[in-house]
N, C-alpha and C positions, 0 to 999 in steps of 0.2 A: 338510640336504642328504644325498641318497643316493648312494651311490658303488658300483656293481658293479665287480668287477675279475676278472681271469683272469691267473694266473701260473704260468709253466712253467721248471722248473730242470732242468739237466742236468749230471751230473758223472761223469767217466770215470777209470779208473785202468787204467795199463798198466805193468806191473811185473815185472821179473826179480829174483828174491832168492837168494841163496845163504846157507845156514845150516851153517857146518861149520868146518873148519880148511884153509888152504892150506899145503901142505908146500913145494912148489916152485911156480913160476909156471905150470907145466903140470900139477900134480898137486893135485886137490882132494878132500877127504874130508868129506863131509856129505850134503847136501839141497839139490837146486833148487827153487824154486818160480816158475812162470810164471802170473801173474794178470792177467785181463782183465775188468773190471767196470765196467758202464753203471748209472747211477742217475737215474731220470726221475720228476720229482714235478710234477703238475698240482694247483694250489689256486685253486678258485673261491670268493670271497668277496663278500659284501654288508655294506657299511659304512654306518652311519647317524651322522651328526654334527647336533648341535642346540646352536644358540646361546643358552645362558642368559642372557647380557648382551653389552654390546658387547667383553667382555674374557674371558669364560669360556665354553669350549666342551666340550662332553660327547661321547664317541664310543663307539660299539658295533660290533664287528666279529665277524662269524659265517662262519667258513670250512668248505668241504666238500674233503677231500683225497684225491687217487688218487696211489699210489706204485707204481712198478714198479722192480725190481732185476734185472738180469741178471749173473751171475757164472760166469766159466769160469776154472778154474785147473788147472794141471798140475804134479803134485809127482812128483819122481824122485830116486834116487840118482845120485851122480856116475858109477856105473858101469852105470847104466841098469837096474837091478833095482828091484822093487816100485813101478814107476811106475803112478801112477793119476790119474783125472781127476775134478774136481769140476765138475759143471754144474747150475746151479741159476737157477730163474726164479720170484721171488716177487712177490706184489701185494698191496696192501690199499687199502681205501677206505672212507671214512666221515667222519663230522663231525670238524673239527679243534678245537684249543683255542679257545675263544672269548675274546676280548680286550674289556675296557673301560678307557677313557682319559679323562683329563682335560687340557686346555690353557689355560693363563691368560696372558695378554699382561700383562707387568710394568710397562711404561713406555709412554709416548706417542711415543717416537722423535724428539722434538723437538730442537732446537739442534744438530742433527748427529750426534745419538746413533743407534746401530742399536736395533732393537726386540729386545727379549729376551722369550722365551716360556718359561714353566715347563710341563713335562710329567709327567705321572705315568700308568704303564701297567700294568694287572694281567692276566695271562695265566693263564686256568683251566686244568682237567685235563679238560675235556669229550671230548678226543679219546682214542682207545685208545693207551695209552702202551706203551713197549717191555717191560714185565712184566705187561701184560695179554693180550698176543697168545697165540695157540696154539703150543705147541712140541712135539716129539716127545719120546721117551724118553730121548734124548741131550740135551735141552735146545736142540736147533735149532730156530729159529724157523720156522714154516709159513706165516706171513702177515706183513706189515709195520706198523708202527704209523703211526698218523695223527695223534698228539699227542706231547708230550714226555713225559708222565706225571708232571710236577712243576709246582707252583705258581711263579710268578714275579713279581716286582716291580720296574718300572724307572723310576726318577727320572731326568730328563734335562733340558737347558737348551739351547733353540734360539737361535741370533742371526741376525737378518736385518737388512742393510744395504743399502737401495736406493741405486743410484748410476747413473742413469738414461742408457742403457736397460738397464743389468744390475741385477741383486740378487745379492748375496753372502750365502753362507748358512754356518752350521757349528752341529754339534751335538756335545754331548758328554754321554754318559749312563752308568750303571752298572746291570747287570742282577743282582739278587739270585735266584738259583735256590734254593728252600727246600729244605732237607734232608728226607728222608722215611724212615719205616720201612717199607720194602716189604713184608717178611716173605712172601716167595713163593718157593715151591719150584720150582727150576729143573729138577732132576733127583731121583732117588730119594735121593742122598747130598749134595745141594747146595742149600742154601736162602740166598736173598739177604736180608739184613738191612737195615741202614741204608745208605742211598745219598745221598751230598751232591753235587749236581751243580756243576759248576764256575761261579762267577760271571763275569761278562763284563763288560769295559770296551769301550764303543763310542763310535767318533768318525766323523765324516764333515764334509766341507767341500767348497764348489764355488761355481759361479756359474750362475745364469740369466739368458739374454741374449735380449730381445724384437728379433725379426726385424722385425715390424711389429706393428700393433695386436692381430692375433689369433693370431700365432704365435711361439713362443719355443723355444730350445732349452738343454739343460743339460749341464754339464760338472763332474765332481766325483770323489771318492775317498771310499771308506769302509773301515774297518777295526774288526774285533771281536777283541779279545784275551779268549780264553776260557780260564779257570784247568781244573786238573786235577779229574776226577770221582773221588771216593773211594767205593769199593763194598766193602761189608762181605760176606764169604761165611762161612757156618756151617754146621757139621756138624750135622744134627740128631739124629744118634745120640749124640754125646759133648759136644755143645755147643761144641768147638773153633772158633774163628773166625778168619779173615785179611783185612786190608784191603788192597785193591788199587787203586792209584791209575793212571788213564790220564794220557797225556801231555797237556799244554797246546795249544792251538789259536791259530792265526794266520790270520785270515780277512779277507784284503784284495782289494777290488774297485774297478775302474775303473767310473765311473757315466757313461752316456750318456741323454740324456732329449729328448723332443719333445713340444710341447703345441700344440693347436689350440683355440682358443674357437668352438664352432660357433655359439653364440647367448649371450646375456646369462647364462643359468642353465645352460649346458651346454657342457662341454668334453671333449676326448679327449686322454689323456696316456699315452705309451708310453715306458718307461723300460727300459733294458739295462744289467747289471751284469757284467762281464767279470772274471773271477777272475784276480788276479795273484800268488797265494801258493798254495802246495801244497795247503793245507786249504780253500781257496775252490771252490765249484762252478764249472765251466768257464763256464758261461752262465746268467743268470737274466733272464728277460723279462718285463715286467709291462704289461698293458693295463689302464687305468682310465678309467671314464667318469662323472666326478661330474655330478649336475645338481641345481639347486635346486627345491624343490616348485612354483616359479612356472613351470617348464618345461611343465606341464600346464595 
């Protein structure tokens, strides 16, 4: 089976931040920051699936990524002095991280049991990672990455329970993001050493409901809990190092989907994810058109 797909993701941040001390309710000493950021990502991918047996399936996914970030920020003291604006428009495009996966149906689903499917996915580093992109002398990126820059392995298990005219589904997985020695100089006096990306617990569940023989819709929810990323910064002159940890992320989304069977071997699937937590993208829209080789 061959599956071309196109995905669009949009995330926006509108934030007013005060960094300082409140002496009275009307007297603030410090700095105000007003930030407006928009992040758009387009991903075109071609996925191939091969049935090795009646229970084992192999998968290969090759993505191409285009990203565009627009950031406008105003920074000012509370007295209005030394105010300045930051206005940046960055983009990046190229090959994303190629993925390979295997799916194995563990049981026959008889006697009222749901189907259980074991999955194993590996994500490569074929895309340009965040430490591979061009930066200026201050370490500020001049383009956007198209890949994560780190290898990852994700085992998971999927449960499918048919209950005509609906199918209930659930998935639970754990993504291991592998630590790497980046050894990349960001500025003249800062070198990035070991980076340990946070692992992620991933879960989703929902229901697919058949409207008729050719159409169905899906309702569901997914949540990724991503741990802290630990980054080692090294002073190349004296070898002193310090490790900085980012905050953990909670990415939750409401799932909406629609599917139409064009023919026996071809269908159209449209999926919409609406972010319901602060860390999630606002919108993620995916169009997939899987077709079997008999379609031609």
